[in-house]
C-alpha positions as CSV (number, residue, x, y, z in Angstrom):
1,M,138.9,97.5,111.3
2,M,135.2,97.0,111.4
3,G,133.9,93.5,111.1
4,A,132.2,92.3,107.9
5,K,128.8,93.5,109.2
6,G,130.2,96.8,110.5
7,N,129.2,98.3,113.9
8,K,126.3,100.7,113.2
9,S,126.5,102.1,116.7
10,N,129.8,103.8,115.7
11,Y,127.7,106.1,113.5
12,L,125.2,107.1,116.1
13,I,125.1,110.8,117.0
14,Q,124.6,111.1,120.8
15,T,122.6,114.4,120.7
16,V,120.3,113.1,118.0
17,C,119.7,110.0,120.1
18,H,118.9,112.1,123.2
19,A,116.5,114.3,121.2
20,L,114.6,111.2,119.9
21,D,114.6,109.7,123.4
22,L,113.1,112.9,124.7
23,L,110.3,112.7,122.1
24,D,109.8,109.1,123.2
25,Q,109.1,110.1,126.7
26,F,105.7,111.5,125.6
27,N,104.5,108.0,124.4
28,G,102.8,107.1,127.7
29,D,99.7,108.5,129.4
30,R,101.4,111.8,130.4
31,V,100.6,114.4,127.7
32,E,102.8,117.0,129.4
33,L,106.1,116.7,131.1
34,G,108.3,119.2,133.0
35,V,112.1,119.7,132.8
36,T,112.7,118.1,136.2
37,E,110.7,115.0,135.3
38,L,112.5,114.7,131.9
39,S,115.9,115.1,133.5
40,R,115.1,112.3,136.0
41,R,113.7,109.9,133.4
42,M,116.5,110.4,131.0
43,A,119.3,110.7,133.6
44,L,120.5,113.9,131.9
45,H,121.4,117.3,133.4
46,K,118.7,119.9,133.3
47,N,120.9,122.1,131.2
48,N,121.0,119.4,128.5
49,I,117.2,119.0,128.7
50,F,116.7,122.7,128.3
51,R,118.9,122.8,125.2
52,L,117.2,119.7,123.7
53,L,113.7,121.2,124.3
54,A,114.7,124.6,122.8
55,T,116.0,122.9,119.7
56,L,112.9,120.7,119.3
57,E,110.7,123.6,120.0
58,S,112.3,125.7,117.3
59,R,111.3,123.0,114.8
60,N,107.8,122.5,116.2
61,F,108.4,119.0,117.5
62,I,107.8,120.2,121.0
63,E,105.7,123.1,122.4
64,Q,105.5,124.7,125.8
65,N,102.2,125.1,127.6
66,H,102.8,128.6,129.0
67,S,100.2,128.3,131.8
68,T,101.9,125.3,133.3
69,G,105.5,125.7,132.0
70,N,105.4,122.0,131.0
71,Y,106.1,120.7,127.5
72,R,104.1,118.6,125.1
73,L,104.4,117.2,121.6
74,G,104.2,119.8,118.8
75,L,102.2,119.8,115.6
76,K,105.2,118.7,113.5
77,N,104.7,115.2,114.8
78,L,101.1,115.1,113.6
79,E,102.2,116.4,110.2
80,M,104.7,113.7,109.9
81,G,102.2,111.1,111.0
82,H,99.8,112.2,108.4
83,T,102.5,112.1,105.7
84,C,103.5,108.6,106.8
85,S,99.9,107.2,106.9
86,R,99.1,108.9,103.6
87,H,102.1,107.2,101.9
88,L,101.3,103.8,103.6
89,G,97.7,104.2,102.6
90,L,98.7,105.1,99.0
91,R,101.0,102.2,98.7
92,R,98.4,99.7,100.1
93,L,95.6,101.0,97.9
94,A,97.8,101.2,94.9
95,R,98.9,97.6,95.0
96,P,95.8,95.9,93.4
97,V,95.6,98.7,90.8
98,L,99.2,98.1,89.8
99,E,98.7,94.4,89.7
100,A,95.7,94.8,87.3
101,L,97.6,97.4,85.2
102,T,100.7,95.1,84.7
103,A,98.4,92.1,84.0
104,A,96.6,94.2,81.3
105,L,99.7,95.6,79.6
106,Q,102.4,93.1,80.5
107,E,104.6,96.1,81.4
108,T,106.1,97.2,84.7
109,S,103.9,99.6,86.6
110,A,104.8,101.7,89.7
111,I,103.3,104.1,92.2
112,N,105.6,107.2,92.8
113,I,105.6,110.1,95.2
114,M,107.5,113.4,95.3
115,R,110.0,113.9,98.1
116,G,111.6,117.4,98.2
117,T,112.7,117.9,94.6
118,S,112.9,114.2,93.7
119,I,110.7,111.3,92.7
120,I,110.7,108.0,94.6
121,S,108.9,104.7,93.6
122,L,107.0,103.4,96.6
123,D,106.0,100.1,95.0
124,A,106.2,98.4,91.6
125,V,104.8,95.3,89.9
126,E,107.4,94.0,87.4
127,T,106.6,92.8,83.8
128,P,106.6,89.0,83.3
129,L,108.5,89.6,80.0
130,P,112.2,88.7,79.9
131,V,113.3,92.1,78.6
132,R,112.6,94.6,81.4
133,V,113.5,97.8,82.9
134,V,114.2,97.2,86.6
135,T,112.4,99.6,88.9
136,R,114.7,100.8,91.7
137,L,112.4,101.3,94.7
138,G,113.5,104.1,97.0
139,V,115.9,105.7,94.6
140,W,115.7,109.4,94.3
141,L,115.1,110.5,90.6
142,P,114.9,114.0,89.2
143,L,111.6,115.8,88.4
144,H,112.4,117.4,85.0
145,C,113.1,114.2,83.0
146,T,110.8,111.6,84.6
147,A,107.1,111.1,83.7
148,P,106.0,111.0,87.4
149,G,108.1,114.1,88.1
150,K,106.4,116.0,85.2
151,V,103.0,114.9,86.6
152,F,103.8,116.5,90.0
153,L,105.2,119.6,88.4
154,A,102.2,120.0,86.1
155,G,99.9,119.8,89.1
156,M,101.5,122.8,90.8
157,P,100.9,126.5,90.3
158,E,103.5,128.0,88.0
159,R,105.3,129.9,90.8
160,E,105.8,126.7,92.7
161,R,107.0,124.9,89.6
162,K,109.8,127.4,89.2
163,Q,110.8,127.0,92.9
164,Q,110.9,123.2,92.6
165,L,113.2,123.2,89.6
166,P,117.0,123.5,90.1
167,K,118.8,126.3,88.4
168,D,120.6,123.9,86.1
169,L,118.5,121.0,84.6
170,Q,120.9,118.1,84.4
171,R,121.2,116.4,81.0
172,F,120.9,112.6,81.1
173,T,120.5,111.7,77.4
174,P,120.6,113.7,74.2
175,V,116.8,114.4,74.4
176,T,116.6,115.6,78.1
177,I,114.9,119.0,78.3
178,T,117.5,121.3,79.9
179,D,115.9,124.7,78.9
180,H,113.6,126.1,81.6
181,R,111.2,127.9,79.2
182,Q,110.9,124.8,77.0
183,L,110.2,122.7,80.1
184,L,107.5,125.1,81.5
185,E,105.8,125.0,78.1
186,H,106.0,121.2,78.0
187,L,104.4,121.1,81.5
188,E,101.5,123.2,80.3
189,L,100.9,120.5,77.7
190,V,101.1,117.8,80.4
191,A,98.6,119.6,82.6
192,A,96.2,119.9,79.6
193,R,96.6,116.2,78.6
194,G,96.3,114.7,82.0
195,Y,99.4,112.5,81.6
196,A,103.1,112.8,81.2
197,M,105.8,111.0,79.2
198,D,109.5,110.5,79.6
199,D,110.6,109.8,76.0
200,E,114.1,108.4,76.6
201,E,114.9,111.5,78.6
202,L,116.3,109.8,81.6
203,E,117.7,106.6,80.0
204,T,118.2,105.9,76.3
205,G,115.9,103.1,75.1
206,V,113.5,103.5,77.9
207,R,110.0,105.1,77.8
208,C,107.7,105.9,80.7
209,V,104.1,107.2,80.9
210,S,102.6,108.5,84.1
211,A,99.2,109.9,85.3
212,P,98.3,111.8,88.5
213,V,96.6,110.4,91.5
214,Y,94.5,112.9,93.5
215,D,93.3,112.8,97.2
216,G,90.1,114.3,98.6
217,S,91.6,117.8,98.6
218,M,92.4,117.5,94.9
219,Q,96.1,117.5,95.5
220,V,98.4,115.3,93.4
221,V,99.5,112.8,96.0
222,G,101.0,110.2,93.7
223,A,101.8,109.3,90.1
224,I,101.1,105.9,88.5
225,S,103.6,105.0,85.9
226,V,104.3,102.3,83.2
227,T,107.8,101.9,82.1
228,G,109.3,99.7,79.4
229,P,111.7,99.4,76.4
230,A,111.0,102.1,73.8
231,N,110.5,99.5,71.1
232,R,107.6,97.9,73.1
233,L,106.1,101.3,74.0
234,G,105.7,102.6,70.4
235,D,103.6,105.7,69.6
236,E,100.7,103.6,68.2
237,R,100.5,101.3,71.2
238,L,100.8,104.3,73.6
239,Q,97.8,106.1,72.1
240,A,95.6,103.1,71.5
241,E,96.3,101.1,74.6
242,I,98.8,102.3,77.2
243,I,97.7,105.9,77.8
244,P,93.9,105.1,78.1
245,V,94.6,102.2,80.5
246,I,97.0,104.1,82.7
247,R,94.6,107.0,83.0
248,R,91.8,104.7,84.0
249,S,94.0,103.2,86.6
250,A,95.0,106.6,88.0
251,E,91.2,107.5,88.2
252,E,90.5,104.3,90.0
253,L,93.3,104.9,92.5
254,S,92.1,108.6,93.0
255,R,88.7,107.3,93.8
256,R,90.2,104.9,96.4
257,M,92.1,107.9,97.9
258,G,88.9,109.9,98.2
259,G,89.6,112.2,95.2
260,N,88.0,112.4,91.9
261,H,90.1,112.7,88.8
262,H,90.0,116.0,86.9
């Protein structure tokens, strides 16, 4: 029986640990390392090193310099670094915008990103009001029935939209859009309006509005959202107050990210 805390080391996969240790060897001054050197440093047989290198090379984490025969870090590491710093930058820059947004509307605001075919909230500022919808940070939510998900889908070319959507669109409430053609038409409207809405499509009694955040290359890198009980986010208030405020906040954050809003 594991103790109350559980022993995490029981779950470690040795080969994965070795692969990560191998990548770690390139942290010092040496840009390139050979098989013999890696074998010595890691106290692993050369055969094991070859197999680890071949695997990492196939995924572009490692590349071989053919003139020296040595190995160096591949471009995939740079790509991941960019993604990481972009998300950290987005979160840091979004924080004051979210605080101002929640102060203005007294509703919960969040900054969301797309990961694979899901939406994740990076950060949120909760409403001070007692009745609230709790934002679950780091929880993966579907694209087709969330306002941020629709924002990301609307920012893509149509072919990409179709690729990102699963064959079966899961129904969460009676009003979830589960028909592909209907959803694609709806996304055209989202693209034209410049904001998206989840009208009780993920959870009954909850409404959410979202607007896109652009970076310098005019890619949608995030989606600002405001979520609350449907009775507080009525049609009149949405049009008169919430939608204009959230769009201005998204424009402000886009400027901070080096992009200009459409």
